[in-house]
Residue, then its C-alpha position, 0 to 999 in steps of 0.5 A: x907480742x904487739x904487731x903494728x904495720x910499719x911504713x918507713x918511707x924513703x928517707x928512713x932507709x937513706x938520709x935518716x937511717x938513724x931514725x929507723x935504727x932508733x925506732x927499731x931499737x926501742x920497739x925491741x925493748x917495748x915488746x912490739x913487732x913492726x911489720x913492714x908494708x909489703x912492696x911499698x912505694x914512695x908516697x910522692x912527697x913532696x913533688x907529686x901533689x904539685x904535678x898530678x892530683x890523682x897520682x898524688x893520691x894514688x901513690x900513698x893510696x897504694x901504700x894504704x891498700x898494701x897495708x890493709x893486706x896485713x890485717x892490722x889496724x894501725x900503720x905507724x909512719x915516722x916521717x912527718x911528710x909521709x904521714x901527711x901524704x897518707x893522712x891526706x890520701x885516706x881523707x880524700x879517698x873516704x870523702x870522694x867516691x869518684x876519686x876513689x874509683x879512679x885511684x882503684x883503677x890506677x892501682x888495680x887494688x881495692x881501698x877499704x879504709x881499714x888502716x889508719x896511719x899514726x905518727x910517731x908521737x901518737x905511737x909513743x903515746x898509745x904504747x907509753x906503758x911499754x917503755x916508761x917502766x924500762x927507763x933506766x937513764x932518765x933524759x934529764x935535759x931541758x928540751x925544745x920540742x919541735x913539731x914542724x909544719x906537718x904533724x898537726x896540720x891540717x887539723x881537720x885531717x890529722x885530728x891530732x893535738x893543737x895546731x898552734x901550741x901542741x903538747x903531746x911531744x912535750x908530755x912524752x919528753x916529760x915522761x923521759x925525765x926531761x923539762x920541755x921549755x916554753x918557746x915560740x917556734x915549735x910549729x914554724x917552718x924550717x924551710x922543708x925541701x928548699x934545703x936542696x935549692x935554697x939552702x941560704x933561705x933554710x939557714x935563715x928560717x932555721x936560725x930563728x928556730x934554733x936561736x929561740x930554742x937556745x934563748x929559752x934555755x934548751x940543751x937539745x932540740x927534739x924532732x919527729x921529722x927527717x927533713x926537719x932534722x936534716x935542716x936543723x942538723x946538716x945545714x948548721x953551717x948555713x944557720x950559723x952564717x945567717x945567725x952570725x954566731x955558732x950554735x952547738x945545740x944538738x938535734x935528736x929524733x924523739x926515738x933517740x931520746x927514748x932509746x937513751x932513756x931506756x939505756x940503749x947505746x948511742x951507736x945502736x941509736x945512730x947518734x954517730x950519724x949526726x952532723x952536729x955532735x950530740x953534746x949537751x951544753x950546760x943548763x942555763x938559768x933563763x930569766x923571765x921575759x920582762x913584762x910591759x909596764x902598765x899604763x899609769x892610771x889617770x884620775x877620774x875627772x870630777x863630774x862638776x869640772x867636766x860640766x864646766x869644761x863642756x859649758x866653756 
């Protein structure tokens, strides 16, 4: 059996329990064992890096050091915010010897850099052959794949997919039998942690995301981030208020979509925990965007006429 180090982070044991539940459900069928990082701590997202730089590296750095003790190469990190902090910490520890020395002194541990965090999309890409042959109920829906801010940024650190028009999640959903729609907001911000202090702002930002997905004919929005899911799902009242209409489109974690395609039950995948019920609208035919009319071609002015005009 394949063994992979696993860092669930705080959200997956709290407000995003269904993300953890659905991941653990699908890896059983994939023949993969998730080995939890021992004695793991919070990665510090999203406040530590705005308060103390060394602390913001030490918190995720300690997680990486603890993961190294497992002797495994890959560390799957489903939460996009956790993934971002771990990737940034690894990058800084590898590049800055003085910072590495301070962090190792703070933690009382040694950083070797032998573990590489991978996000949930990378995980599913790398081990796609362990679930594609187990698809029994294709997820035959038109979907909008929403990557959010952190999975692909900053590109020099994540080195994952295209930062402005990523395609990896679209490719995975295609393997499940879905039809990813072309849309404009796949990497736009949903408001992130402003959901707590400025829910109205989150409603405005997220209403644009959901509105565009619906306009493009999506029957579901697929995400890979607990905070994105929380804002698009739990803050639906604020979204509807900002949009001036009611949106019923469901938001699913990509692990839930994989699980459904593999024939796993909705309750085992945690779909009952969603604020917006997972019910798919009928497919709609989306007309192509009208192309701007080409400017009327102007007849070239005869050379002789041009000369006469200039002389006049």
